N, C-alpha and C positions, 0 to 999 in steps of 0.2 A: 546706773548703779544696780547691782543685782538685788532683786527682791529678797527681803529677809523676814522670817517669821520666828517667833519664840515658841519652843516646845513647852507645853503646859503639863503634860502627863505622859507616862510610858506608852499608853495606847496610841498617842499621836504618831509615834514612830511606826507602829504596826500599820496604821492607816496610810501613812505616806508610802511605806514600802510596798503595800499591796495595791495602792492606787497607781504608782509609777513603777510597775513591775519590770519594765525593760530599761529603767534608768540604771546608771552607775552611781555609787555613793562614796564619799571620802570624808573621813572624820579627822578633826584637829582638836587637840586637848586645850587649845587657847583660841581666842578670836583673832585670827590673822587677817580675815576678810580679803584674802587673795589666793590665787592658785598658781603660784610661782614655784617651779622646781628648785630644789635646795641649792644646786650649783649656781643658780642665777640670783640667789637672794643677796641682800646687802652684805651679810657677813663674809661672803666669798667674793663679792664684786666691789669691795672697797677700793679706794684709790691706791692704798698701800699694796693690796693684793695684786692689783693690775700692774703696778710698778715692779714688784719683786717676784710675783708668781704669774707671769703672763700666760703660762701654759698650764694653769692649775687643773683644768678639766682633763687634759691629756695625761698629766703626771699622776693624778688621782687614780685614773683607770689603770695605767701601767703599773703603778705600785701595788694596786689590788691584785692584778694578774700575777705579779711577781710572788706575793706572799700567800695567796689563797691556796695553792696546791699543797702547802704544808698542813692545811686545816680541813679543806674540803676535798674529798676523794674524786667525785665525779664532776668534772668541769667541762665547759664547752670548748671547741677548738679556738685557738688563739685569735683568729680573724672573725669569729662570730661575736662581734662587739655588742650586738643587741642582747644576746643571752647573758653576756657578762654584766650588762647594765641591769638586767632583771635581778641577778644575784646581789649585786651591789645595793640596789634600791631596797631589797628586802633585808639588808643588814645595816641599814641606816647610813650608808655612804652618800655623799652628795653627788647626784646625777641629774641629767636633763629629763628624767622620767618623773611622772607623778603616778603613784599607785592608787587605784580605785578598787571597789568591790561591787560585785553584782548583788550583794546581800547587805541591806541597810543595817542589820544587827551587827555585822562586822565593823561597819563604819562607826556605829554608835560606840562600840568597844573602844576604838581609838580616840573617840571624842571625850570619853569620860574616865579613862584608866589612869591618867596623869593630871598634874596641875589641879589639885582639889580646890584651891582657892580662886580659881579663874573659870569663867564660862568656857564651854567648848562649842564647837560648831560642826555641822554636817553639811556638805554640799551634795546636791542631787543634779545629775546631768544626763540628758539623752545623748548617747555617744555619737550616733550617726548624724545628729543635727550639727554637732561640732564639725564633723568631717565634711558635711555639705558646705558649711561656711568656709572650710579650708580647701574646697575644690575637689573633694573626693566623695564618691557615693558608696555607702556601706562601710564595712570594717575590713581593712586590708589584713592579709595574712602576714605573719612576722617576716616572711621572705620577700615581701613587696619592696620594690626599689626605693619608694619614698622613705620607708622605715630604715632601710639599709643606709641610705644617704645620711639621714639625720643621726644615726648611731655611729657612723664612720666619720662624720664631719670633723670632730676634734683631732683626727689623725691626719688631716690633709691641709696643706697650705694653699692648694689650688682648687677652689670650688668648681672651676670650669672643667678641670680634668675629671673630677668626681661626677659631675653632671653627665659627661660623655660616657663614663664607665657604666652608669646606671640608666642610661638612655632616657634622661629627663629633659624637659624643655627649659627648665629654669630651676634656680635654687629654691627649695621649699621654705616658705616664710611663715607658715602657720602650724599650730600643733595638730597632731593626728591621734585619734583614739583607735586602739586595737586590742585584740586578745592575744595573750602571750603563749608561747610554748611552755609546757609545765616542766621547768628544769629544776624546781625545788618543791618539796612537800608543802612548804608554806604557801606557795602560789595556789595550789589546789585547795588547801584548808581554808584559805581566806577568800576563795572565789575571786582571785585577783584579775584586774584589767589595768590597762595603762594608757596614759597619754604621753607622747614624746614631743619635746618642744625645741624649736630652733632658738637661737639667741633672741631674747625678748625685745620688743619695741612697744611703744605706746598703743599701737593698733593691733598687735597680734596676740594679745592675751585671751584666754578663754572668756573672761568677763566682757571684753570688748566685742568679741565675735558673737556671743549669744546674749541678746538683750531680753528675750521673751522668757518670762518666769515659767512658762509651760515646759521649757527645755533646760533651764538652769535656775536653781533657787538655793538659798542658804538658810539653814535653821540653827538657831542659837540654843544650846543646852545650858540652862542656868546651873551654876556651880552647886547649888544646894540639892540638885537632883542626882549628882554624880554617884554618890555612894549607894543610893537606892537603886539606880539604874544598873550599876555594876552587879549588885546582888541578883536582880531579876535576870540579867543576861547569863549569869553563871547557872541559874536554874534552867535556862533554856539551852544550855550547852555551849555558850559562847564565852570562852575564857582563854587564858594564856595556854593552857594545856591542849586545847583543841585548835587554836589558831597558830600556835608555834609547836608543832609535834616533834619536840626534841627535849633533851634534859633541861635546857634553860627554861623552856615554857613550863615544864612540870614543876621545877623548883619555884618559879614565880607564883604558880597557882597555890602551892602548899603554904608559901609565906603569906599570901593575901588571905587565905582562909583563916589565919590566926586572928584577923580583925573581927570575925563574927563570933559572938559569944552567946551560947544558949540557943535553945530552939523549943518552941511550943507549937503543937499542931494547930494551925488556924482553922476557923470554921469554913465550911464549904462556900465557895463564891456563889453569888446570886446570878444564875444564868437561866 
């Protein structure tokens, strides 16, 4: 079981982020206590879905590709499935990706911005340690055959043919951490990183692969800290407006500012 700590104060976040400066961080607004990509979660993998929507992952991607050109002007080539997954993931579609950030303050934002009556959580992971356990050294480029295989897998009924096409020795069975191409302003603003996952089993989850708390750890954010932490983050420039550099992010920021009433200049901190 992954080691879990409870955050006691905002400065704990700063200390964690500066101690584990090469880690990636992921925030959840609720305590899910797992790192399962959305497309593989129970709401999409129920018996009813498997019966009536056996090609759910394939259909989700194809439908997104069909409608996205009417909304987004600059899109990747049709066969660049990995870049399509980046865009889908950043617009809350279910994919086999998990998005992380190289900045713990970004992860904290996502851990506290919603579900005010529930605790949030932040995960901290050393990415190349995950890849070592998955049989890869370092961080692959987005063009690497492992990543291309995993992003193209939903579109092929013959894994053997796909293995041959990408010159692999076997079907990848474990998640891989990598840095993306910056195909969206959000990816840059959020200092995004990703893990891509094969269909899950009991032995190939991130939590099963990394047992050492030096490389994977979870932090609980008590719900009573959320409003305070949100305000501190906004003063540090972490907000919808900066993480979502579009009109939607700007509108959400203005709405949330209405929650704060009054302002008095505080005394100088004791430093």
